[in-house]
N, C-alpha and C positions, 0 to 999 in steps of 0.2 A: 504494500500500500504506500502511496506517496501523496503527500499534501502539497498542493501547488498554490502559491500566493496569487490572489486575484489582482493585486495592485501591479503586477508585472505584465501589463497588457501588451507590451511589445515582445514578450517572450512567448515561445511556443514550446510545448512539452509533448513528447511522444514516447511511448514504451517501444523499445527495440527488441523484439523477440527473435529476429532473424540472425543475430550476430553469434549466438551460442545457444545450444540446445541443452538446457539444464533447468530443472525446477528449483535449483538452489542459487540461481543467479537472476536477479531482476535488473534490467538495463533501462535507464531512462535517459533520453536525449533531451537536452535543454538548448534551445537556440535563441539568441538575442540578436539585436541588430549588429552587434560588434563581434560576438564569438558564439561558437557552439562547443558543447562538451557533453561527455557521457558520464553518468554515475552508475556504477554497478553496486547493488546491495547484495552481499554474499552471506550465505549460511553454509559453512563447510561442515558436513556431517562426519560421522566416525569413519565412513568409507572414503573420505577425502574427495568426494565427487565434485565439489565446486572447484577445487584447485585443478583437478584433472580436466574439467570442462574449460577452465581458463587457458590451459595449455593448448587447447584446440584452436584458439584464436590465432589467425595467421601471424599477426604481430599484435602485441598489445597496443591499443590505439592511443595516439597522442591526444592530449586534452581529455584525459579520463581519470576518474577517481574510483578506486576500489575500496569499498567500506563494508564492514560487517563483522561477523563472528567467524573467524577462521578456525577456531577450535584447535589451535596448534601452539606449542610452546617453543620459544627460541631465545637465546641469550640477548638478542637485540631488543626484545619487547617483554620478556617474562621476568617475574620476580625470581630472585636467587633460589627460593625454596621450590620452584617448579622446574628447575633446570634438569632434574633427573627424568623429566617427561619429554625431553627434546627428541622428537622423531625425525627420521630422514625427510619426511614430507615437508617439514618446516624449512629444512635446508633447500629443498627444491623450490619452495615458494619464494624464499629470499633470492635464489638464483634467477628465477623467472622475472622477478621485479628488477633485479640488478641488470640483467641482460637487456631489459627494455628501458633502462635509465629512469626508473621510478625511485622515489625516496619513500622510506617507511616512517610514518608518524604514529605514535601511540599516545 
């Protein structure tokens, strides 16, 4: 679900379901008179299906934000007491973002 502000009359919003096939990724395109960008809301389940689906994107798109619950622990964003839960999938996610020049904010 996405809430869109009515006061942004010059902006258009559209769900993009053709970029990736996954029930765990919701993509919203926001277009303004100056810029367009995508926001992916992600829920990565225990099967790591959202991250797997992200890997199918031909190239991670410029002007894109990836937000959500990745359900992964990594030294970049986890507390020290969770570092024993550091799976290989977290390293793969970091590598995917690094390869596409994304920064990670937590």
